[in-house]
C-alpha positions in Angstrom: 12.8 -7.6 47.4 16.1 -6.8 45.6 15.9 -10.2 43.9 12.5 -9.5 42.3 13.9 -6.2 40.6 16.4 -8.4 38.7 13.7 -11.0 37.7 11.6 -8.1 36.2 14.4 -7.9 33.4 13.8 -11.6 32.6 10.0 -11.3 32.8 10.2 -8.4 30.6 12.2 -10.4 27.9 9.8 -13.2 28.1 6.9 -10.8 27.7 8.2 -9.1 24.7 9.2 -12.1 23.0 5.8 -13.5 23.6 4.1 -10.4 22.3 6.3 -10.2 19.2 6.0 -13.6 18.4 2.2 -13.6 18.8 1.7 -10.5 16.5 4.7 -10.5 13.9 6.3 -13.8 14.4 6.7 -16.6 11.7 3.6 -18.2 13.1 2.0 -15.0 14.3 -1.3 -13.2 13.4 0.1 -11.1 10.6 1.5 -14.2 8.8 -1.6 -16.1 9.4 -3.7 -13.2 8.0 -1.5 -13.0 5.0 -2.0 -16.8 4.3 -5.8 -16.4 4.5 -5.7 -13.9 2.0 -3.4 -16.2 -0.2 -6.2 -19.0 0.3 -8.8 -16.9 -1.0 -6.6 -15.9 -4.0 -6.2 -19.7 -4.6 -9.9 -20.4 -4.3 -10.6 -17.7 -7.0 -7.8 -19.0 -9.2 -9.5 -22.5 -8.9 -12.9 -21.0 -9.8 -11.5 -19.4 -12.8 -9.9 -22.4 -13.9 -13.2 -24.3 -13.3 -14.9 -21.9 -15.7 -12.2 -22.3 -18.3 -12.6 -26.1 -18.0 -16.1 -26.1 -18.6 -15.7 -23.9 -21.6 -13.0 -26.0 -23.2 -15.1 -29.2 -22.3 -18.1 -27.7 -24.3 -15.7 -26.8 -27.2 -14.3 -30.3 -27.1 -17.7 -31.9 -27.0 -18.8 -29.7 -30.0 -16.0 -30.9 -32.0 -16.4 -34.4 -31.2 -20.3 -34.7 -31.8 -21.3 -31.8 -33.9 -20.3 -32.3 -37.5 -21.2 -28.7 -38.6 -19.0 -27.3 -35.7 -16.1 -29.5 -36.9 -16.5 -28.3 -40.5 -16.6 -24.7 -39.5 -13.4 -25.2 -37.4 -11.6 -27.0 -40.2 -12.5 -24.3 -42.7 -11.0 -21.7 -40.4 -7.8 -23.9 -40.3 -7.5 -24.1 -43.9 -9.0 -27.6 -44.7 -11.8 -28.5 -47.1 -13.6 -31.2 -48.8 -12.0 -33.4 -51.5 -13.5 -31.5 -54.5 -13.3 -27.9 -53.1 -10.9 -25.4 -54.6 -9.4 -22.7 -52.4 -8.2 -19.5 -53.8 -5.7 -18.1 -51.4 -4.7 -14.4 -51.5 -1.2 -13.8 -50.5 -0.7 -11.5 -47.8 -4.0 -11.9 -46.0 -4.1 -14.0 -43.0 -7.5 -15.6 -42.9 -6.9 -18.3 -40.4 -8.0 -17.4 -37.1 -6.4 -18.9 -34.2 -8.3 -21.2 -31.9 -8.7 -19.5 -28.5 -7.2 -22.0 -26.0 -6.8 -20.2 -22.7 -5.5 -22.5 -20.1 -5.1 -20.0 -17.1 -2.4 -17.8 -15.7 0.5 -18.7 -13.7 0.0 -17.8 -10.0 2.9 -17.6 -7.6 2.5 -17.5 -3.9 4.6 -14.9 -2.2 6.0 -15.9 1.3 4.4 -14.0 4.2 6.0 -11.0 5.6 7.2 -11.6 9.3 9.9 -10.9 11.7 12.4 -13.7 12.0 12.3 -15.4 15.4 16.0 -14.9 15.7 15.5 -11.1 15.5 12.7 -11.4 18.1 14.9 -13.3 20.5 17.7 -10.8 20.0 15.4 -7.8 20.8 13.8 -9.4 23.8 17.2 -10.3 25.3 18.6 -6.8 24.7 15.6 -5.0 26.1 15.5 -7.6 29.1 19.2 -6.9 29.7 18.6 -3.0 29.6 15.9 -3.4 32.3 18.2 -5.6 34.3 21.1 -3.0 34.0 18.7 -0.1 34.8 17.8 -1.7 38.2 21.4 -2.6 38.9 22.4 0.9 38.3 19.6 2.2 40.4 20.6 -0.1 43.2 24.3 1.1 42.6 23.3 4.7 42.9 21.3 4.1 46.0 24.2 2.4 47.7 26.7 5.2 46.8 24.3 7.9 47.9 24.1 6.5 51.5 
């Protein structure tokens, strides 16, 4: 029976390591849930980029195949026909920039977790404390006899 008291310290260390690793470790539930949230952010970012791609593709096709759109765009940039005369007023900026939004930079953060090293150290320390507690209890019992 005395031997099983000391095994309780080892089993406690194993149990604490398992529980902490499962919930807060690098491959635990908290890291997994964080990665699921990041996955959703990435899918939303891909959807936004798809919408922007469709809009830019429409603008490109309009410029390739629609002569009037090409003329309007050229006039906005300051170009004209051969026989046209332009009067430019200094100080006014009539050229509108072409909106070409290509998306935002999205960086993924590392998941927040407790390092496996700290989990092992904590489990060993608690297991040692349980072991020392039972050892001291047995020592006190022997001295009191």
